[in-house]
A tleap script that builds the chain and sets N, CA, C and O, in Angstrom:
source leaprc.protein.ff14SB
mol = sequence {
  NMET LYS LEU LEU LEU ASP GLN ASN VAL SER
  HIE LYS LEU VAL SER LEU LEU ALA ASP LEU
  TYR PRO ASP THR ILE HIE MET ARG SER ILE
  SER LEU THR ALA SER ASP ASP THR ALA ILE
  TRP ASP PHE ALA ARG GLN HIE ASP PHE VAL
  LEU VAL SER LYS ASP GLU ASP PHE HIE VAL
  ARG SER LEU LEU ILE GLY PRO PRO PRO LYS
  VAL LEU TRP VAL ARG SER GLY ASN CYS SER
  THR GLU LEU ILE GLU THR LEU LEU ARG LYS
  ASN TYR ALA LEU ILE GLU GLN PHE VAL THR
  GLU ALA ILE SER GLY PHE LEU ILE LEU CGLN
}
set mol.1.N position { 33.935 34.952 9.357 }
set mol.1.CA position { 35.263 34.989 8.791 }
set mol.1.C position { 36.269 35.022 9.939 }
set mol.1.O position { 36.230 35.906 10.795 }
set mol.2.N position { 37.154 34.056 9.938 }
set mol.2.CA position { 38.117 33.915 11.028 }
set mol.2.C position { 39.486 34.422 10.579 }
set mol.2.O position { 40.074 33.891 9.637 }
set mol.3.N position { 39.986 35.450 11.258 }
set mol.3.CA position { 41.296 35.995 10.942 }
set mol.3.C position { 42.294 35.580 12.009 }
set mol.3.O position { 41.987 35.595 13.201 }
set mol.4.N position { 43.493 35.207 11.571 }
set mol.4.CA position { 44.602 34.939 12.468 }
set mol.4.C position { 45.637 36.025 12.220 }
set mol.4.O position { 46.242 36.088 11.150 }
set mol.5.N position { 45.836 36.880 13.218 }
set mol.5.CA position { 46.746 38.013 13.081 }
set mol.5.C position { 48.177 37.592 13.380 }
set mol.5.O position { 48.461 37.011 14.428 }
set mol.6.N position { 49.064 37.887 12.459 }
set mol.6.CA position { 50.480 37.584 12.611 }
set mol.6.C position { 51.075 38.453 13.719 }
set mol.6.O position { 50.494 39.464 14.114 }
set mol.7.N position { 52.230 38.045 14.206 }
set mol.7.CA position { 52.871 38.773 15.298 }
set mol.7.C position { 53.277 40.189 14.904 }
set mol.7.O position { 53.462 41.038 15.776 }
set mol.8.N position { 53.418 40.460 13.608 }
set mol.8.CA position { 53.778 41.809 13.175 }
set mol.8.C position { 52.569 42.731 13.015 }
set mol.8.O position { 52.690 43.861 12.541 }
set mol.9.N position { 51.404 42.228 13.418 }
set mol.9.CA position { 50.162 43.000 13.420 }
set mol.9.C position { 49.702 43.090 14.877 }
set mol.9.O position { 49.753 42.102 15.609 }
set mol.10.N position { 49.265 44.247 15.284 }
set mol.10.CA position { 48.916 44.464 16.694 }
set mol.10.C position { 47.785 43.569 17.191 }
set mol.10.O position { 46.781 43.364 16.508 }
set mol.11.N position { 47.974 43.048 18.389 }
set mol.11.CA position { 46.932 42.245 19.055 }
set mol.11.C position { 45.702 43.088 19.390 }
set mol.11.O position { 44.619 42.543 19.603 }
set mol.12.N position { 45.860 44.402 19.438 }
set mol.12.CA position { 44.731 45.295 19.737 }
set mol.12.C position { 43.634 45.208 18.683 }
set mol.12.O position { 42.485 45.556 18.952 }
set mol.13.N position { 43.980 44.749 17.494 }
set mol.13.CA position { 42.992 44.639 16.425 }
set mol.13.C position { 41.912 43.600 16.732 }
set mol.13.O position { 40.808 43.682 16.194 }
set mol.14.N position { 42.213 42.645 17.571 }
set mol.14.CA position { 41.210 41.630 17.931 }
set mol.14.C position { 39.968 42.315 18.494 }
set mol.14.O position { 38.853 42.037 18.051 }
set mol.15.N position { 40.150 43.195 19.451 }
set mol.15.CA position { 38.993 43.888 20.045 }
set mol.15.C position { 38.480 45.005 19.136 }
set mol.15.O position { 37.275 45.251 19.086 }
set mol.16.N position { 39.369 45.675 18.427 }
set mol.16.CA position { 38.940 46.772 17.553 }
set mol.16.C position { 38.057 46.291 16.400 }
set mol.16.O position { 37.206 47.033 15.909 }
set mol.17.N position { 38.265 45.054 15.976 }
set mol.17.CA position { 37.526 44.517 14.827 }
set mol.17.C position { 36.461 43.487 15.197 }
set mol.17.O position { 35.896 42.826 14.326 }
set mol.18.N position { 36.196 43.359 16.477 }
set mol.18.CA position { 35.268 42.323 16.953 }
set mol.18.C position { 33.873 42.435 16.340 }
set mol.18.O position { 33.185 41.424 16.197 }
set mol.19.N position { 33.446 43.633 15.980 }
set mol.19.CA position { 32.114 43.791 15.393 }
set mol.19.C position { 32.020 43.205 13.987 }
set mol.19.O position { 30.971 42.681 13.614 }
set mol.20.N position { 33.103 43.282 13.192 }
set mol.20.CA position { 33.097 42.744 11.829 }
set mol.20.C position { 33.722 41.350 11.728 }
set mol.20.O position { 33.266 40.509 10.954 }
set mol.21.N position { 34.746 41.124 12.502 }
set mol.21.CA position { 35.504 39.875 12.457 }
set mol.21.C position { 35.526 39.261 13.860 }
set mol.21.O position { 36.577 39.250 14.501 }
set mol.22.N position { 34.408 38.758 14.343 }
set mol.22.CA position { 34.305 38.314 15.740 }
set mol.22.C position { 35.160 37.098 16.094 }
set mol.22.O position { 35.437 36.867 17.271 }
set mol.23.N position { 35.577 36.330 15.112 }
set mol.23.CA position { 36.364 35.130 15.388 }
set mol.23.C position { 37.862 35.352 15.202 }
set mol.23.O position { 38.625 34.396 15.062 }
set mol.24.N position { 38.274 36.602 15.202 }
set mol.24.CA position { 39.682 36.946 15.029 }
set mol.24.C position { 40.476 36.641 16.287 }
set mol.24.O position { 40.033 36.902 17.406 }
set mol.25.N position { 41.672 36.077 16.075 }
set mol.25.CA position { 42.594 35.855 17.186 }
set mol.25.C position { 43.990 36.329 16.771 }
set mol.25.O position { 44.289 36.475 15.586 }
set mol.26.N position { 44.819 36.561 17.761 }
set mol.26.CA position { 46.213 36.949 17.522 }
set mol.26.C position { 47.092 35.761 17.890 }
set mol.26.O position { 46.747 34.979 18.777 }
set mol.27.N position { 48.211 35.626 17.220 }
set mol.27.CA position { 49.113 34.495 17.467 }
set mol.27.C position { 49.532 34.372 18.920 }
set mol.27.O position { 49.712 33.267 19.431 }
set mol.28.N position { 49.685 35.491 19.573 }
set mol.28.CA position { 50.162 35.413 20.962 }
set mol.28.C position { 49.115 34.807 21.899 }
set mol.28.O position { 49.463 34.277 22.954 }
set mol.29.N position { 47.843 34.881 21.523 }
set mol.29.CA position { 46.798 34.300 22.375 }
set mol.29.C position { 46.765 32.778 22.280 }
set mol.29.O position { 46.151 32.116 23.117 }
set mol.30.N position { 47.421 32.224 21.266 }
set mol.30.CA position { 47.483 30.767 21.127 }
set mol.30.C position { 48.928 30.278 21.153 }
set mol.30.O position { 49.230 29.175 20.696 }
set mol.31.N position { 49.808 31.104 21.687 }
set mol.31.CA position { 51.228 30.748 21.889 }
set mol.31.C position { 51.954 30.355 20.614 }
set mol.31.O position { 52.740 29.408 20.615 }
set mol.32.N position { 51.702 31.070 19.528 }
set mol.32.CA position { 52.403 30.798 18.274 }
set mol.32.C position { 53.486 31.832 17.957 }
set mol.32.O position { 54.110 31.754 16.899 }
set mol.33.N position { 53.716 32.775 18.827 }
set mol.33.CA position { 54.661 33.849 18.505 }
set mol.33.C position { 56.084 33.357 18.281 }
set mol.33.O position { 56.828 33.982 17.525 }
set mol.34.N position { 56.479 32.277 18.904 }
set mol.34.CA position { 57.834 31.746 18.720 }
set mol.34.C position { 57.866 30.640 17.665 }
set mol.34.O position { 58.905 30.016 17.451 }
set mol.35.N position { 56.754 30.402 17.019 }
set mol.35.CA position { 56.666 29.319 16.039 }
set mol.35.C position { 57.194 29.746 14.673 }
set mol.35.O position { 57.216 30.930 14.336 }
set mol.36.N position { 57.618 28.756 13.903 }
set mol.36.CA position { 58.068 29.070 12.553 }
set mol.36.C position { 56.854 29.193 11.627 }
set mol.36.O position { 55.727 28.867 12.001 }
set mol.37.N position { 57.117 29.673 10.408 }
set mol.37.CA position { 56.025 29.917 9.464 }
set mol.37.C position { 55.238 28.651 9.138 }
set mol.37.O position { 54.027 28.715 8.922 }
set mol.38.N position { 55.904 27.517 9.100 }
set mol.38.CA position { 55.209 26.258 8.791 }
set mol.38.C position { 54.175 25.929 9.857 }
set mol.38.O position { 53.056 25.533 9.534 }
set mol.39.N position { 54.538 26.087 11.121 }
set mol.39.CA position { 53.597 25.802 12.213 }
set mol.39.C position { 52.406 26.754 12.175 }
set mol.39.O position { 51.266 26.343 12.395 }
set mol.40.N position { 52.673 28.012 11.897 }
set mol.40.CA position { 51.600 29.017 11.810 }
set mol.40.C position { 50.682 28.702 10.633 }
set mol.40.O position { 49.458 28.738 10.760 }
set mol.41.N position { 51.283 28.396 9.497 }
set mol.41.CA position { 50.528 28.045 8.290 }
set mol.41.C position { 49.631 26.834 8.560 }
set mol.41.O position { 48.449 26.834 8.219 }
set mol.42.N position { 50.207 25.816 9.172 }
set mol.42.CA position { 49.449 24.591 9.457 }
set mol.42.C position { 48.299 24.854 10.427 }
set mol.42.O position { 47.203 24.323 10.249 }
set mol.43.N position { 48.544 25.668 11.446 }
set mol.43.CA position { 47.477 25.993 12.393 }
set mol.43.C position { 46.334 26.709 11.673 }
set mol.43.O position { 45.166 26.366 11.856 }
set mol.44.N position { 46.677 27.702 10.858 }
set mol.44.CA position { 45.647 28.451 10.126 }
set mol.44.C position { 44.858 27.518 9.205 }
set mol.44.O position { 43.633 27.610 9.123 }
set mol.45.N position { 45.554 26.632 8.521 }
set mol.45.CA position { 44.889 25.694 7.610 }
set mol.45.C position { 43.969 24.738 8.367 }
set mol.45.O position { 42.825 24.525 7.967 }
set mol.46.N position { 44.462 24.173 9.442 }
set mol.46.CA position { 43.685 23.182 10.208 }
set mol.46.C position { 42.458 23.775 10.880 }
set mol.46.O position { 41.473 23.076 11.116 }
set mol.47.N position { 42.519 25.075 11.189 }
set mol.47.CA position { 41.424 25.717 11.926 }
set mol.47.C position { 40.651 26.738 11.089 }
set mol.47.O position { 39.897 27.545 11.632 }
set mol.48.N position { 40.838 26.703 9.784 }
set mol.48.CA position { 40.082 27.559 8.841 }
set mol.48.C position { 40.244 29.051 9.097 }
set mol.48.O position { 39.269 29.801 9.042 }
set mol.49.N position { 41.455 29.479 9.374 }
set mol.49.CA position { 41.733 30.908 9.550 }
set mol.49.C position { 42.280 31.498 8.258 }
set mol.49.O position { 42.885 30.801 7.444 }
set mol.50.N position { 42.057 32.792 8.088 }
set mol.50.CA position { 42.711 33.586 7.062 }
set mol.50.C position { 43.863 34.292 7.768 }
set mol.50.O position { 43.651 34.967 8.775 }
set mol.51.N position { 45.075 34.144 7.250 }
set mol.51.CA position { 46.248 34.782 7.852 }
set mol.51.C position { 46.323 36.245 7.447 }
set mol.51.O position { 46.192 36.575 6.268 }
set mol.52.N position { 46.534 37.120 8.420 }
set mol.52.CA position { 46.724 38.540 8.163 }
set mol.52.C position { 48.147 38.886 8.591 }
set mol.52.O position { 48.507 38.746 9.760 }
set mol.53.N position { 48.950 39.340 7.633 }
set mol.53.CA position { 50.357 39.579 7.930 }
set mol.53.C position { 50.889 40.754 7.122 }
set mol.53.O position { 50.373 41.090 6.057 }
set mol.54.N position { 51.937 41.366 7.661 }
set mol.54.CA position { 52.687 42.382 6.924 }
set mol.54.C position { 53.945 41.754 6.329 }
set mol.54.O position { 54.751 42.435 5.696 }
set mol.55.N position { 54.101 40.460 6.539 }
set mol.55.CA position { 55.283 39.711 6.157 }
set mol.55.C position { 55.121 39.096 4.765 }
set mol.55.O position { 54.116 38.440 4.491 }
set mol.56.N position { 56.084 39.301 3.908 }
set mol.56.CA position { 56.032 38.755 2.556 }
set mol.56.C position { 56.139 37.227 2.539 }
set mol.56.O position { 55.729 36.588 1.570 }
set mol.57.N position { 56.681 36.647 3.593 }
set mol.57.CA position { 56.881 35.193 3.634 }
set mol.57.C position { 55.589 34.410 3.409 }
set mol.57.O position { 55.590 33.411 2.691 }
set mol.58.N position { 54.500 34.852 4.011 }
set mol.58.CA position { 53.240 34.132 3.840 }
set mol.58.C position { 52.680 34.318 2.428 }
set mol.58.O position { 52.029 33.421 1.892 }
set mol.59.N position { 52.933 35.473 1.834 }
set mol.59.CA position { 52.537 35.702 0.447 }
set mol.59.C position { 53.265 34.711 -0.458 }
set mol.59.O position { 52.649 34.073 -1.311 }
set mol.60.N position { 54.563 34.587 -0.270 }
set mol.60.CA position { 55.361 33.658 -1.069 }
set mol.60.C position { 54.878 32.224 -0.853 }
set mol.60.O position { 54.733 31.461 -1.808 }
set mol.61.N position { 54.635 31.870 0.391 }
set mol.61.CA position { 54.157 30.520 0.716 }
set mol.61.C position { 52.815 30.260 0.019 }
set mol.61.O position { 52.573 29.155 -0.466 }
set mol.62.N position { 51.955 31.261 -0.030 }
set mol.62.CA position { 50.661 31.073 -0.694 }
set mol.62.C position { 50.834 30.825 -2.191 }
set mol.62.O position { 50.049 30.095 -2.796 }
set mol.63.N position { 51.858 31.431 -2.787 }
set mol.63.CA position { 52.132 31.191 -4.206 }
set mol.63.C position { 52.703 29.798 -4.441 }
set mol.63.O position { 52.362 29.140 -5.424 }
set mol.64.N position { 53.569 29.350 -3.539 }
set mol.64.CA position { 54.223 28.050 -3.696 }
set mol.64.C position { 53.317 26.880 -3.339 }
set mol.64.O position { 53.311 25.862 -4.031 }
set mol.65.N position { 52.551 27.023 -2.258 }
set mol.65.CA position { 51.744 25.920 -1.742 }
set mol.65.C position { 50.281 26.050 -2.145 }
set mol.65.O position { 49.610 25.059 -2.433 }
set mol.66.N position { 49.802 27.282 -2.160 }
set mol.66.CA position { 48.394 27.522 -2.452 }
set mol.66.C position { 47.538 27.378 -1.205 }
set mol.66.O position { 47.992 26.861 -0.184 }
set mol.67.N position { 46.301 27.836 -1.294 }
set mol.67.CA position { 45.411 27.769 -0.131 }
set mol.67.C position { 44.893 26.350 0.082 }
set mol.67.O position { 44.990 25.520 -0.821 }
set mol.68.N position { 44.362 26.069 1.223 }
set mol.68.CA position { 44.262 26.946 2.386 }
set mol.68.C position { 45.569 26.969 3.176 }
set mol.68.O position { 46.398 26.076 3.002 }
set mol.69.N position { 45.768 27.937 4.016 }
set mol.69.CA position { 44.891 29.061 4.294 }
set mol.69.C position { 45.069 30.166 3.250 }
set mol.69.O position { 46.020 30.165 2.468 }
set mol.70.N position { 44.160 31.067 3.264 }
set mol.70.CA position { 44.280 32.263 2.439 }
set mol.70.C position { 45.053 33.304 3.240 }
set mol.70.O position { 45.093 33.258 4.470 }
set mol.71.N position { 45.669 34.247 2.521 }
set mol.71.CA position { 46.530 35.243 3.154 }
set mol.71.C position { 46.081 36.648 2.769 }
set mol.71.O position { 45.906 36.959 1.591 }
set mol.72.N position { 45.897 37.491 3.783 }
set mol.72.CA position { 45.703 38.926 3.577 }
set mol.72.C position { 47.051 39.570 3.862 }
set mol.72.O position { 47.509 39.586 5.004 }
set mol.73.N position { 47.680 40.095 2.832 }
set mol.73.CA position { 49.002 40.688 2.954 }
set mol.73.C position { 48.862 42.205 3.033 }
set mol.73.O position { 48.489 42.852 2.054 }
set mol.74.N position { 49.159 42.759 4.185 }
set mol.74.CA position { 49.077 44.207 4.403 }
set mol.74.C position { 50.399 44.812 3.930 }
set mol.74.O position { 51.432 44.639 4.576 }
set mol.75.N position { 50.361 45.511 2.817 }
set mol.75.CA position { 51.566 46.092 2.225 }
set mol.75.C position { 51.567 47.603 2.385 }
set mol.75.O position { 51.531 48.340 1.400 }
set mol.76.N position { 51.607 48.041 3.585 }
set mol.76.CA position { 51.625 49.480 3.850 }
set mol.76.C position { 52.846 49.874 4.656 }
set mol.76.O position { 52.837 50.894 5.345 }
set mol.77.N position { 53.890 49.076 4.575 }
set mol.77.CA position { 55.122 49.390 5.280 }
set mol.77.C position { 54.923 49.419 6.782 }
set mol.77.O position { 54.113 48.670 7.330 }
set mol.78.N position { 55.656 50.275 7.430 }
set mol.78.CA position { 55.571 50.419 8.880 }
set mol.78.C position { 54.384 51.322 9.212 }
set mol.78.O position { 54.548 52.515 9.468 }
set mol.79.N position { 53.197 50.738 9.202 }
set mol.79.CA position { 51.978 51.526 9.360 }
set mol.79.C position { 51.380 51.330 10.744 }
set mol.79.O position { 51.773 50.434 11.491 }
set mol.80.N position { 50.440 52.170 11.061 }
set mol.80.CA position { 49.796 52.147 12.372 }
set mol.80.C position { 48.708 51.075 12.449 }
set mol.80.O position { 48.207 50.591 11.434 }
set mol.81.N position { 48.374 50.733 13.652 }
set mol.81.CA position { 47.265 49.822 13.908 }
set mol.81.C position { 45.977 50.420 13.355 }
set mol.81.O position { 45.134 49.705 12.813 }
set mol.82.N position { 45.833 51.714 13.493 }
set mol.82.CA position { 44.638 52.401 12.984 }
set mol.82.C position { 44.506 52.232 11.471 }
set mol.82.O position { 43.401 52.034 10.966 }
set mol.83.N position { 45.615 52.307 10.748 }
set mol.83.CA position { 45.557 52.138 9.301 }
set mol.83.C position { 45.156 50.705 8.934 }
set mol.83.O position { 44.355 50.502 8.021 }
set mol.84.N position { 45.700 49.723 9.632 }
set mol.84.CA position { 45.334 48.330 9.355 }
set mol.84.C position { 43.856 48.099 9.661 }
set mol.84.O position { 43.161 47.418 8.907 }
set mol.85.N position { 43.383 48.662 10.760 }
set mol.85.CA position { 41.956 48.559 11.080 }
set mol.85.C position { 41.123 49.163 9.951 }
set mol.85.O position { 40.140 48.563 9.516 }
set mol.86.N position { 41.509 50.332 9.480 }
set mol.86.CA position { 40.789 50.994 8.394 }
set mol.86.C position { 40.788 50.141 7.131 }
set mol.86.O position { 39.755 50.007 6.475 }
set mol.87.N position { 41.930 49.566 6.786 }
set mol.87.CA position { 42.009 48.707 5.595 }
set mol.87.C position { 41.084 47.501 5.711 }
set mol.87.O position { 40.390 47.151 4.756 }
set mol.88.N position { 41.073 46.871 6.875 }
set mol.88.CA position { 40.229 45.693 7.064 }
set mol.88.C position { 38.743 46.049 7.088 }
set mol.88.O position { 37.911 45.266 6.631 }
set mol.89.N position { 38.414 47.205 7.611 }
set mol.89.CA position { 37.015 47.655 7.602 }
set mol.89.C position { 36.568 48.065 6.196 }
set mol.89.O position { 35.529 47.624 5.704 }
set mol.90.N position { 37.365 48.907 5.572 }
set mol.90.CA position { 37.016 49.445 4.258 }
set mol.90.C position { 36.888 48.344 3.207 }
set mol.90.O position { 36.087 48.459 2.279 }
set mol.91.N position { 37.660 47.298 3.350 }
set mol.91.CA position { 37.688 46.231 2.356 }
set mol.91.C position { 36.917 44.984 2.779 }
set mol.91.O position { 37.138 43.901 2.237 }
set mol.92.N position { 36.018 45.133 3.739 }
set mol.92.CA position { 35.283 43.970 4.266 }
set mol.92.C position { 34.590 43.174 3.154 }
set mol.92.O position { 34.733 41.953 3.102 }
set mol.93.N position { 33.856 43.828 2.277 }
set mol.93.CA position { 33.131 43.119 1.215 }
set mol.93.C position { 34.103 42.409 0.268 }
set mol.93.O position { 33.850 41.279 -0.151 }
set mol.94.N position { 35.194 43.059 -0.061 }
set mol.94.CA position { 36.212 42.458 -0.916 }
set mol.94.C position { 36.850 41.250 -0.237 }
set mol.94.O position { 37.073 40.221 -0.875 }
set mol.95.N position { 37.143 41.375 1.049 }
set mol.95.CA position { 37.739 40.279 1.807 }
set mol.95.C position { 36.767 39.107 1.894 }
set mol.95.O position { 37.163 37.951 1.744 }
set mol.96.N position { 35.514 39.405 2.133 }
set mol.96.CA position { 34.489 38.357 2.213 }
set mol.96.C position { 34.393 37.598 0.883 }
set mol.96.O position { 34.293 36.372 0.868 }
set mol.97.N position { 34.425 38.329 -0.217 }
set mol.97.CA position { 34.397 37.703 -1.541 }
set mol.97.C position { 35.660 36.859 -1.765 }
set mol.97.O position { 35.577 35.736 -2.262 }
set mol.98.N position { 36.819 37.398 -1.400 }
set mol.98.CA position { 38.088 36.694 -1.527 }
set mol.98.C position { 38.071 35.368 -0.752 }
set mol.98.O position { 38.530 34.344 -1.258 }
set mol.99.N position { 37.553 35.393 0.449 }
set mol.99.CA position { 37.535 34.198 1.298 }
set mol.99.C position { 36.647 33.110 0.692 }
set mol.99.O position { 36.960 31.926 0.814 }
set mol.100.N position { 35.565 33.485 0.052 }
set mol.100.CA position { 34.628 32.494 -0.477 }
set mol.100.C position { 34.996 31.965 -1.859 }
set mol.100.O position { 34.522 30.898 -2.251 }
set mol.101.N position { 35.819 32.675 -2.595 }
set mol.101.CA position { 36.199 32.177 -3.919 }
set mol.101.C position { 37.259 31.088 -3.784 }
set mol.101.O position { 38.056 31.094 -2.846 }
set mol.102.N position { 37.258 30.177 -4.712 }
set mol.102.CA position { 38.122 29.000 -4.589 }
set mol.102.C position { 39.546 29.214 -5.105 }
set mol.102.O position { 40.460 28.527 -4.649 }
set mol.103.N position { 39.760 30.117 -6.013 }
set mol.103.CA position { 41.030 30.174 -6.727 }
set mol.103.C position { 42.123 30.977 -6.010 }
set mol.103.O position { 43.233 30.473 -5.837 }
set mol.104.N position { 41.840 32.187 -5.599 }
set mol.104.CA position { 42.872 33.081 -5.062 }
set mol.104.C position { 43.396 32.618 -3.717 }
set mol.104.O position { 42.642 32.158 -2.860 }
set mol.105.N position { 44.723 32.750 -3.546 }
set mol.105.CA position { 45.349 32.366 -2.287 }
set mol.105.C position { 45.750 33.551 -1.428 }
set mol.105.O position { 45.951 33.406 -0.222 }
set mol.106.N position { 45.869 34.734 -2.046 }
set mol.106.CA position { 46.248 35.906 -1.267 }
set mol.106.C position { 45.553 37.139 -1.808 }
set mol.106.O position { 45.152 37.200 -2.971 }
set mol.107.N position { 45.426 38.109 -0.937 }
set mol.107.CA position { 44.849 39.403 -1.292 }
set mol.107.C position { 45.756 40.462 -0.689 }
set mol.107.O position { 46.074 40.412 0.499 }
set mol.108.N position { 46.170 41.411 -1.501 }
set mol.108.CA position { 47.041 42.492 -1.033 }
set mol.108.C position { 46.167 43.675 -0.625 }
set mol.108.O position { 45.308 44.126 -1.383 }
set mol.109.N position { 46.406 44.164 0.590 }
set mol.109.CA position { 45.729 45.365 1.088 }
set mol.109.C position { 46.785 46.449 1.254 }
set mol.109.O position { 47.815 46.230 1.891 }
set mol.110.N position { 46.525 47.616 0.679 }
set mol.110.CA position { 47.459 48.732 0.826 }
set mol.110.C position { 46.761 50.059 0.766 }
set mol.110.O position { 47.407 51.102 0.873 }
savepdb mol mol.pdb
quit
């Protein structure tokens, strides 16, 4: 499962989650931090990534355009990196199921 972490999610999660999500990358590692949402969306779609964001914009885009890519929307406000790590670990089986099903475009984690 390949996760693309949005700029509003800590890059530290790449190493913290390497055991469960080994193909995870952060936008800054591929120079997308200054890119608009369309460029990020297109990159995720072209490279089979699941977008992980705290930003509602990708959730809205998933409703309007539909997958791919799929979106994990972290709705925990201004939360810590530790909390996001916990959410992604605790919900691994749910996320894995979400990624493999054809219909859903987003999953809310909170």
